C-alpha positions as CSV (number, residue, x, y, z in Angstrom):
1,M,-95.1,-171.0,-2.1
2,T,-94.8,-174.4,-0.5
3,P,-92.2,-176.4,-2.3
4,D,-93.5,-179.1,-4.7
5,Y,-91.5,-182.1,-3.7
6,D,-92.8,-184.1,-6.7
7,R,-90.9,-181.6,-8.9
8,S,-87.9,-180.6,-7.0
9,L,-84.1,-180.8,-7.0
10,A,-84.4,-184.2,-5.3
11,S,-85.7,-185.7,-8.5
12,V,-83.0,-184.3,-10.8
13,L,-80.3,-186.9,-10.6
14,P,-82.7,-189.9,-10.5
15,G,-84.4,-188.5,-13.6
16,L,-81.1,-188.0,-15.4
17,L,-80.1,-191.6,-14.7
18,A,-83.4,-192.7,-16.3
19,E,-82.4,-190.9,-19.5
20,P,-81.8,-193.1,-22.6
21,A,-78.2,-191.9,-22.8
22,R,-74.9,-193.6,-22.1
23,A,-73.5,-190.6,-20.2
24,V,-75.3,-187.8,-18.3
25,A,-73.9,-184.6,-16.7
26,L,-75.5,-182.1,-14.3
27,L,-74.0,-178.6,-14.0
28,L,-75.2,-176.9,-10.9
29,V,-74.9,-173.1,-11.2
30,D,-75.1,-171.7,-7.7
31,G,-77.7,-168.9,-7.6
32,L,-79.3,-169.5,-11.1
33,G,-82.9,-168.8,-10.3
34,A,-85.5,-169.2,-13.0
35,E,-87.0,-165.8,-12.6
36,L,-83.5,-164.1,-12.7
37,L,-82.6,-166.1,-15.9
38,S,-85.9,-165.1,-17.5
39,A,-85.4,-161.4,-16.6
40,H,-81.9,-161.4,-18.0
41,A,-82.2,-163.8,-20.9
42,A,-80.5,-161.3,-23.2
43,D,-77.3,-161.8,-21.2
44,A,-77.5,-165.6,-21.6
45,P,-78.9,-166.3,-25.1
46,F,-77.6,-169.9,-25.2
47,L,-79.1,-170.8,-21.9
48,A,-82.4,-169.0,-22.7
49,A,-82.7,-171.0,-26.0
50,L,-82.3,-174.4,-24.3
51,P,-85.4,-176.6,-23.7
52,D,-86.5,-176.1,-20.1
53,A,-87.9,-179.1,-18.2
54,G,-88.5,-176.9,-15.2
55,P,-89.1,-174.8,-13.4
56,L,-88.5,-176.8,-10.2
57,T,-88.8,-175.8,-6.6
58,V,-85.7,-176.3,-4.6
59,G,-87.2,-176.9,-1.1
60,F,-87.0,-175.2,2.2
61,P,-84.8,-173.5,3.1
62,S,-83.7,-172.4,-0.4
63,S,-80.1,-172.4,0.6
64,T,-77.0,-174.0,-0.9
65,A,-76.2,-176.7,1.7
66,T,-79.9,-177.8,1.8
67,S,-80.2,-177.8,-2.0
68,L,-76.9,-179.7,-2.6
69,A,-78.1,-182.3,0.0
70,S,-81.4,-182.7,-1.9
71,L,-79.6,-183.1,-5.2
72,G,-77.0,-185.5,-3.8
73,T,-79.3,-187.7,-1.9
74,G,-82.5,-187.6,-4.0
75,L,-84.4,-186.7,-0.7
76,P,-86.3,-183.7,0.4
77,P,-84.8,-181.6,3.3
78,G,-86.9,-183.5,5.9
79,G,-85.3,-186.7,4.6
80,H,-81.6,-185.7,4.7
81,G,-81.7,-183.3,7.6
82,L,-79.5,-180.4,6.4
83,L,-82.0,-177.8,7.2
84,G,-80.1,-174.5,6.9
85,T,-76.9,-172.7,6.5
86,S,-76.5,-172.8,10.3
87,L,-77.9,-176.0,11.8
88,R,-78.8,-176.9,15.4
89,L,-77.4,-180.3,16.1
90,S,-77.8,-180.2,19.9
91,D,-78.5,-177.8,22.8
92,E,-74.8,-176.8,22.7
93,I,-73.8,-177.1,19.0
94,V,-75.0,-175.0,16.0
95,M,-73.0,-175.9,12.9
96,E,-72.2,-173.9,9.8
97,T,-73.1,-176.5,7.2
98,L,-71.1,-175.0,4.3
99,R,-67.8,-175.1,6.3
100,W,-68.8,-177.9,8.8
101,T,-67.5,-175.7,11.6
102,E,-69.1,-174.6,14.9
103,H,-71.2,-171.5,14.3
104,G,-69.9,-168.2,15.8
105,T,-66.5,-169.5,17.0
106,Q,-63.3,-167.6,16.3
107,G,-61.6,-169.3,13.4
108,G,-64.3,-171.9,13.1
109,V,-63.9,-175.1,15.1
110,D,-63.8,-178.1,12.7
111,L,-66.6,-180.5,13.5
112,R,-65.8,-183.3,11.1
113,E,-64.6,-185.6,13.9
114,S,-67.1,-184.8,16.6
115,W,-70.0,-184.6,14.1
116,V,-69.0,-187.0,11.4
117,P,-70.6,-186.0,8.1
118,E,-71.7,-189.5,7.2
119,S,-73.6,-189.7,10.4
120,V,-75.1,-186.2,10.3
121,Q,-76.4,-187.1,6.9
122,P,-76.6,-190.9,6.8
123,A,-78.6,-191.7,3.7
124,H,-76.8,-193.2,0.7
125,T,-76.2,-190.6,-1.9
126,V,-77.3,-191.0,-5.6
127,F,-73.6,-191.1,-6.4
128,E,-73.0,-194.0,-4.1
129,Q,-76.0,-195.9,-5.5
130,A,-74.9,-195.2,-9.1
131,A,-71.4,-196.4,-8.4
132,A,-72.7,-199.6,-6.8
133,A,-74.7,-200.2,-10.0
134,G,-71.5,-200.0,-12.1
135,I,-71.8,-196.4,-13.3
136,G,-68.7,-194.3,-13.4
137,V,-69.3,-191.2,-11.2
138,T,-67.3,-188.0,-11.3
139,V,-67.7,-184.9,-9.2
140,V,-66.1,-181.7,-10.6
141,S,-65.8,-178.8,-8.2
142,Q,-63.3,-176.5,-6.5
143,P,-60.2,-178.2,-5.0
144,R,-60.9,-176.7,-1.6
145,F,-64.2,-178.6,-1.3
146,Q,-62.5,-182.1,-1.7
147,G,-63.0,-183.9,1.6
148,S,-65.0,-181.1,3.1
149,G,-67.7,-182.0,5.6
150,L,-70.5,-181.0,3.2
151,T,-68.9,-183.0,0.3
152,R,-68.6,-186.0,2.5
153,A,-72.2,-185.6,3.7
154,V,-74.0,-185.2,0.4
155,L,-71.7,-185.7,-2.6
156,R,-69.8,-188.8,-1.5
157,G,-69.5,-191.7,-3.8
158,G,-67.7,-190.4,-6.9
159,T,-64.2,-189.6,-8.1
160,Y,-63.4,-186.0,-7.2
161,V,-61.8,-183.8,-9.8
162,G,-60.6,-180.3,-8.7
163,A,-61.4,-177.5,-11.1
164,H,-59.9,-174.0,-10.7
165,A,-61.7,-172.1,-13.5
166,F,-64.1,-172.4,-16.4
167,G,-61.5,-174.1,-18.6
168,D,-60.8,-177.1,-16.4
169,L,-64.4,-177.4,-15.3
170,A,-65.5,-177.7,-18.9
171,A,-62.5,-180.0,-19.7
172,A,-63.1,-182.3,-16.8
173,T,-66.8,-182.6,-17.5
174,L,-66.2,-183.5,-21.1
175,T,-63.4,-185.9,-20.3
176,A,-65.6,-187.8,-17.9
177,L,-68.5,-187.9,-20.4
178,G,-66.2,-189.2,-23.0
179,T,-64.9,-192.1,-20.8
180,P,-66.2,-195.5,-22.1
181,G,-69.2,-197.0,-20.3
182,S,-72.1,-195.5,-18.4
183,Q,-71.1,-192.2,-16.7
184,L,-72.7,-189.7,-14.3
185,V,-70.9,-186.4,-14.0
186,Y,-71.7,-183.6,-11.5
187,G,-70.2,-180.1,-11.9
188,Y,-70.5,-177.1,-9.7
189,H,-69.9,-173.4,-10.3
190,A,-70.1,-170.8,-7.5
191,D,-69.3,-167.4,-8.9
192,L,-72.8,-166.3,-10.0
193,D,-74.0,-166.7,-6.5
194,A,-71.0,-164.7,-5.2
195,M,-71.7,-161.8,-7.5
196,G,-75.4,-161.8,-6.4
197,H,-74.5,-161.8,-2.7
198,V,-71.9,-159.0,-3.0
199,H,-73.4,-156.8,-5.6
200,G,-77.0,-157.9,-5.8
201,P,-78.9,-160.2,-8.3
202,G,-79.3,-158.4,-11.6
203,S,-76.5,-156.0,-11.0
204,L,-73.9,-155.4,-13.7
205,P,-71.3,-157.7,-12.2
206,W,-74.0,-160.4,-11.8
207,R,-75.1,-160.0,-15.4
208,L,-71.5,-160.1,-16.8
209,Q,-70.9,-163.3,-14.7
210,L,-74.2,-164.8,-16.1
211,A,-72.8,-164.1,-19.6
212,Q,-69.7,-166.1,-18.7
213,V,-71.8,-169.0,-17.4
214,D,-73.7,-168.9,-20.7
215,R,-70.4,-169.3,-22.6
216,L,-69.4,-172.1,-20.3
217,V,-72.6,-174.1,-21.0
218,E,-72.3,-173.4,-24.7
219,T,-68.7,-174.7,-24.7
220,V,-69.7,-178.0,-23.0
221,A,-73.0,-178.5,-24.8
222,T,-71.5,-178.0,-28.3
223,R,-68.9,-180.6,-27.5
224,L,-71.1,-183.3,-26.0
225,P,-70.5,-186.9,-27.2
226,A,-73.4,-188.0,-29.4
227,D,-74.7,-190.4,-26.7
228,A,-74.5,-187.8,-23.8
229,V,-76.9,-185.4,-22.1
230,L,-76.2,-182.2,-20.2
231,A,-78.6,-180.7,-17.7
232,V,-78.1,-177.3,-16.1
233,T,-79.9,-176.1,-13.0
234,G,-79.5,-173.9,-9.9
235,D,-79.8,-174.4,-6.2
236,H,-81.9,-171.3,-5.5
237,G,-82.7,-167.9,-6.8
238,M,-82.0,-164.7,-4.9
239,V,-83.5,-161.3,-3.8
240,A,-81.8,-158.0,-2.9
241,M,-82.6,-157.6,0.8
242,D,-83.2,-154.0,1.9
243,R,-85.1,-154.3,5.2
244,S,-83.9,-156.2,8.2
245,F,-84.6,-157.1,11.8
246,D,-81.6,-157.7,14.0
247,A,-82.1,-160.7,16.2
248,D,-78.8,-160.0,18.0
249,T,-79.9,-156.5,19.2
250,H,-83.7,-156.5,19.2
251,P,-84.7,-157.4,22.8
252,D,-88.1,-158.8,21.9
253,L,-86.6,-161.2,19.3
254,R,-84.2,-162.6,22.0
255,A,-86.8,-163.0,24.7
256,G,-87.4,-166.7,25.5
257,V,-85.0,-167.8,22.7
258,R,-82.2,-170.2,23.6
259,T,-80.6,-170.6,20.2
260,L,-81.0,-169.2,16.7
261,S,-80.1,-171.1,13.5
262,G,-80.9,-170.9,9.7
263,E,-80.1,-167.7,7.8
264,P,-81.6,-164.2,7.3
265,R,-84.3,-165.3,4.9
266,A,-85.2,-168.5,6.8
267,R,-84.6,-168.1,10.5
268,H,-85.1,-170.8,13.1
269,A,-85.8,-169.7,16.7
270,H,-85.2,-172.5,19.3
271,A,-87.1,-171.5,22.4
272,E,-86.3,-172.0,26.1
273,P,-88.4,-174.8,27.7
274,G,-92.0,-173.7,27.9
275,A,-91.5,-170.5,26.0
276,A,-92.4,-171.6,22.4
277,T,-95.9,-170.1,22.5
278,D,-94.7,-166.7,23.7
279,V,-91.8,-166.7,21.2
280,L,-94.2,-167.4,18.4
281,A,-96.5,-164.6,19.4
282,T,-93.7,-162.1,19.8
283,W,-92.0,-162.9,16.5
284,R,-95.3,-162.6,14.7
285,S,-95.9,-159.2,16.3
286,V,-92.4,-157.9,15.5
287,L,-92.1,-159.3,12.0
288,G,-95.7,-158.8,10.9
289,D,-96.2,-159.0,7.2
290,D,-92.4,-159.1,6.6
291,A,-92.4,-162.9,7.2
292,W,-94.4,-166.1,7.3
293,T,-93.9,-166.8,11.0
294,V,-95.1,-170.2,12.0
295,S,-94.6,-172.9,14.6
296,R,-92.5,-176.0,14.0
297,E,-95.7,-178.1,13.9
298,Q,-97.4,-175.8,11.3
299,A,-94.3,-175.8,9.0
300,I,-94.2,-179.6,9.2
301,D,-97.9,-180.0,8.6
302,E,-97.8,-177.6,5.6
303,G,-95.0,-179.6,4.1
304,W,-92.2,-177.0,4.1
305,F,-89.6,-179.7,4.5
306,G,-91.3,-182.5,2.7
307,P,-91.7,-185.9,4.5
308,L,-89.8,-185.6,7.8
309,S,-87.6,-188.2,9.4
310,P,-88.3,-188.1,13.2
311,R,-84.6,-188.1,13.9
312,F,-84.3,-184.6,12.4
313,A,-87.3,-182.9,14.0
314,D,-85.2,-181.3,16.8
315,R,-83.1,-179.5,14.1
316,I,-86.2,-177.4,13.3
317,G,-86.8,-174.3,15.3
318,D,-89.8,-174.1,17.6
319,V,-90.6,-171.0,15.5
320,L,-89.7,-170.4,11.9
321,A,-89.6,-167.0,10.1
322,A,-89.6,-167.3,6.3
323,A,-89.1,-163.8,4.9
324,R,-91.5,-162.1,2.6
325,G,-90.7,-159.3,0.1
326,T,-87.1,-158.0,0.6
327,S,-86.8,-158.4,4.4
328,G,-84.8,-160.7,6.6
329,V,-83.8,-161.5,10.2
330,I,-80.1,-160.8,10.4
331,R,-77.6,-161.4,13.3
332,S,-75.1,-158.5,13.3
333,T,-73.0,-159.9,16.1
334,A,-72.9,-163.6,15.4
335,E,-73.0,-163.3,11.5
336,P,-71.5,-159.9,10.6
337,F,-70.4,-160.9,7.1
338,L,-73.6,-162.6,6.2
339,S,-75.6,-159.8,7.6
340,R,-74.0,-157.3,5.3
341,L,-74.6,-159.1,2.0
342,V,-76.9,-157.4,-0.5
343,G,-78.2,-160.6,-2.1
344,Q,-79.9,-163.2,0.1
345,H,-82.0,-166.4,-0.3
346,G,-83.6,-169.1,1.8
347,S,-87.3,-168.3,1.9
348,L,-90.4,-169.5,0.1
349,T,-90.9,-166.8,-2.5
350,S,-90.9,-167.8,-6.1
351,A,-87.8,-165.7,-6.7
352,E,-85.9,-168.0,-4.4
353,Q,-87.7,-171.3,-4.9
354,L,-87.8,-171.7,-8.7
355,V,-84.9,-172.9,-10.7
356,P,-84.7,-174.0,-14.4
357,L,-83.8,-177.5,-15.6
358,L,-82.2,-176.8,-19.0
359,M,-81.4,-179.8,-21.2
360,A,-78.8,-180.2,-24.0
361,R,-78.2,-183.4,-26.0
362,G,-75.3,-184.6,-28.1
363,V,-75.8,-184.4,-31.8
364,R,-75.9,-187.8,-33.4
């Protein structure tokens, strides 16, 4: 499904700021897909009972860095330019956007000085705009993400509060909401996504983690100030991938390809000069019905990335492969850990694209 950028993650924070409430909070639960929540509603009865203003599409690719950028900037992927977990920045540099390090290097070369986050993603964030308008802005997330390249690129503009577990995530969110004056609070929780990657979405560890998320949301929602609103959403869904093509070992998938970026469910192939047509034909032949395999021009024309800033066009592969079903294009040599994960996301399927937008309001 092509993302609906009129109803996407990019509209969430601007919509919350338009709420008739003194204080608003958004809790982003990494990996909370709408279809997964619906299928496992019995494990999350509080979440399942909340009014849902969604589902929303997250955008392409349906990956964490891209989705957080859309949330933080209020722009579609084509507007903020973070177009994948690994991102081609130049002929020489592919960056891992979650860590802001050079892709495939031993130990990960930090790129925050050579590829300054505020320049790689130059648009003002919603947090910066809200702070400039006199709204108190608080970002609550893991301490290790404070000052990271991704935080600087897409979440800059607020007071950062490190949270180690559910208890201080809930406490910091409620404390910020209770601070006098207009407030915007953003909280992030990563563990549901981790359980899905390692054990598979819908597995027992995933379901038990979902139950813990349900309790977290109930804890915050039942303690909201009377003039506050809480929204809960996800950055993508997830599928269990059981069929793969290895771009590091398949000779046809390497022919004519200069660089690969993206992720297993949303792969970019950057062709050698003059080879794009042949690469497209070859990838279509090899992947067949296991992927939507298109040219850069077709993906742009069909609106995969939303309106595209010309400065970001070269970050898109000459050929894109968005996985269908439960397949993917892995890289066993360059991405050994990622290639082994059970749960994956990034593509255009409804299982990956759709997320809820659950709303709770303080009781007056």
